[in-house]
N, C-alpha and C positions, 0 to 999 in steps of 0.2 A: 544503602551505603554508597553505591556508585553515583546516584543522583546528588547526594550530599557533596561528593567530590566535585561534581560538575559545578554546582552552585558556588562552592568555596573557591574553586580555581578561577571562575569568571568574576569574582568580586575583587580580585587583586590584579589591577591593570599592570601589564608589563611582566607578569609572573611567568617566567620561562618554564616552570614546572606545570603550568596549566594543561588541561587536556585538550582544549580547543584553541585554534588560532585562526583569526579572521582573515589572515593574509595568505592562507594556503588554499590551493585548489584541491578538490576532492580526488581527482585522478588526472593523469596526462592522457586524456581520451580524445579521439578525433570527434570534434563537435558535430560533424556531419552525420555521425552514427548515434547521436543522442536525440531523443524525442521527448520534450517536456510535455507533461499531460496536466491539464486543468479541467476537471469535470464540474460543471456549474449546475447541472440538472435544470436547465432553463429552456428546454425544447418541449414541444407538445407532440411531435411525431418523430419516431425513430428514422434514421437515414436508411435503414435496412428493415423491412417488415419481418424478416426472419427473427430479429431480436425479440419482438413481441411474442412470437410463437414459442421461442425457447423459454421465456419467462413463464408462459402458461404451462409448458411441459414440466417445469420445476415446481409449479404451484406455489410460487412465492408472492403472487399478486392476485387481485380481485378482477375477474372479467366483467363484473357488473358495475363496479365503481369507476367513474370516469373523471372524478375531480382530482385536485392536486393538494388537498389539505388533510385528507383522511390517512394519516400515517399508519394507523392500526389495520386498515384495509386498503393498502396502496393499489392504485390503478396500475395496469400493465403498461407503464408510460415512462418516457425518459425524464419525467419529473421526479422519479424515485430510483430509477435504475439506468445503468449504462453497461454495454457489453463491448469487449475488445477481443480480437483473435489472440490465441496463444501463439500461433505461428502461421506464417504464410504457406507452409507446407500442408496445412490441414484446414479443411472448410470450417467456418464458424460453427456450423451445426454439430461438428464433432469435437471441438475444443475451443473453449472461450473463457475469458476472465469477466466476472461480474462484479461491478462496483455498485454498492448500495448506499443510498443517501442516509445521513444521520437521522435518527428517530424512526426510520422505516421499520414497521412491525414492532414498534416499541423499544428498539435498541438505540441508546443515546448517541453512539458514535458511528462513523462510516465503517462498513465491512467490505472486504474483498474476498471473493471466492473463485477458485479455479476448477473448472469442470472438464472432464475428458469422457468421451462416449466409449463405453466398453460393452461389446456384444449388444449394441442397440440401446443401452441404458446410460444416462448421464450419471457419472460418478464424481463426487467432490474429492479432489486430490489435495487441495489446500484451502485453508480458511484463515483470514487475518482480520484483526480489528485495526484497520489501517487504510490509508488513502494512497492510491497509485499516483505517483507524481512524475515518474520518468521511466522510459524504456531505452535500452542500449542494444543496438544491433550486434549480433554475434555471428560467427561463421556457421554455427550449428543451425541457424534459422529460428532458434528459440531465444528471444530477447532476454537480456538481464533486466530485472525489475528493480526500481528504487521505490520502497514503500515508506510512508511517513506514519510513525506511531506517536500517539499522544499519551503521555503519562503524567499523573499529578503527584508531585513530591513536595511535602511541606507546604501544601495549599498553593503550589505554583505549577503552571503548565510546563512540562519539559517535552521536547519533541526529538525523536530519533529518526533520521533518514537512513534506512538500512538497505543494503544490496542483497538481492536473492538471485540465485542462478539455477537454471534447469538441470535436474539430475538425471533425466531420462524418463522419469515418471511423475515428477512433481518439482515444485520450486523449494530450494533449500537455502537456509540463512547462510550468508557469506561474511558480511562485515557491517559495522556501522560507519557511516561516512561523515555525517553531520549531527551535531547535538546543539539544540537551541532552546532558549527560554525567552521570556519577555524582556527584550532589551539586551540580550547577551547571546554568545554562542557563535558557532561556525564549524568549518571542517575539523575533524579529529586529526591531530598531528600524526603523521605517518609512522613515526617511531613508537607511538602508543596505540596504534589502531588495533593490533592483534589482541593485546591484553584488554583494552576497553571493549572490544567487540564481544569477548567472552562474557564480560559482566553485563553488557546490554542484552545479550541473548538470554541470560539468566533472568533478567528483569522482565522481558516481554513474555517469557514462558511462565514465570511466576504469576503474572497478572492476566494470564490466559488470553493474550493478544494473538496467539497462534493456536489454531484448533482444527 
């Protein structure tokens, strides 16, 4: 239902009741505290050898396979995976965010997982069918994350850029900031953000984009 509203609102140019507005900024945020992220999976060697060791510990990759085309048995390589720190306060070995390339292990879309080490064991505290596109520095040391979700409605791609905040033990959904389709969309109007965010959360949960 909510996606149908998005599509209808964007088909009427100048419609002041529409959900998105291309002229709005998402937030009045200090740009120096925003880090845009684009993961291309185009490197052959990790910038930190510890990343490969963590992948092997998780057993999500094949230590024998060294190629870049076998998605069902992906190599422990940045051609399939990328790791980011959760916070500068904790070593990568004890807390990290794992971005997985689309089609890796047979899954069609990108996935993002957050791991925290507890009593020596890596524990998944978040899982998303999403792409990490932005980090925002916070005073807590745990950056806010902006994740991009891909949903298909009426045979059309609809994208949700959603803000997640650290709760103390995991990332929790906060709001939707941008809704886009092919040739339409933009930031959600501030006066509608709360109500639209509720509907988007229902949609991503229903479609098991958070696990």
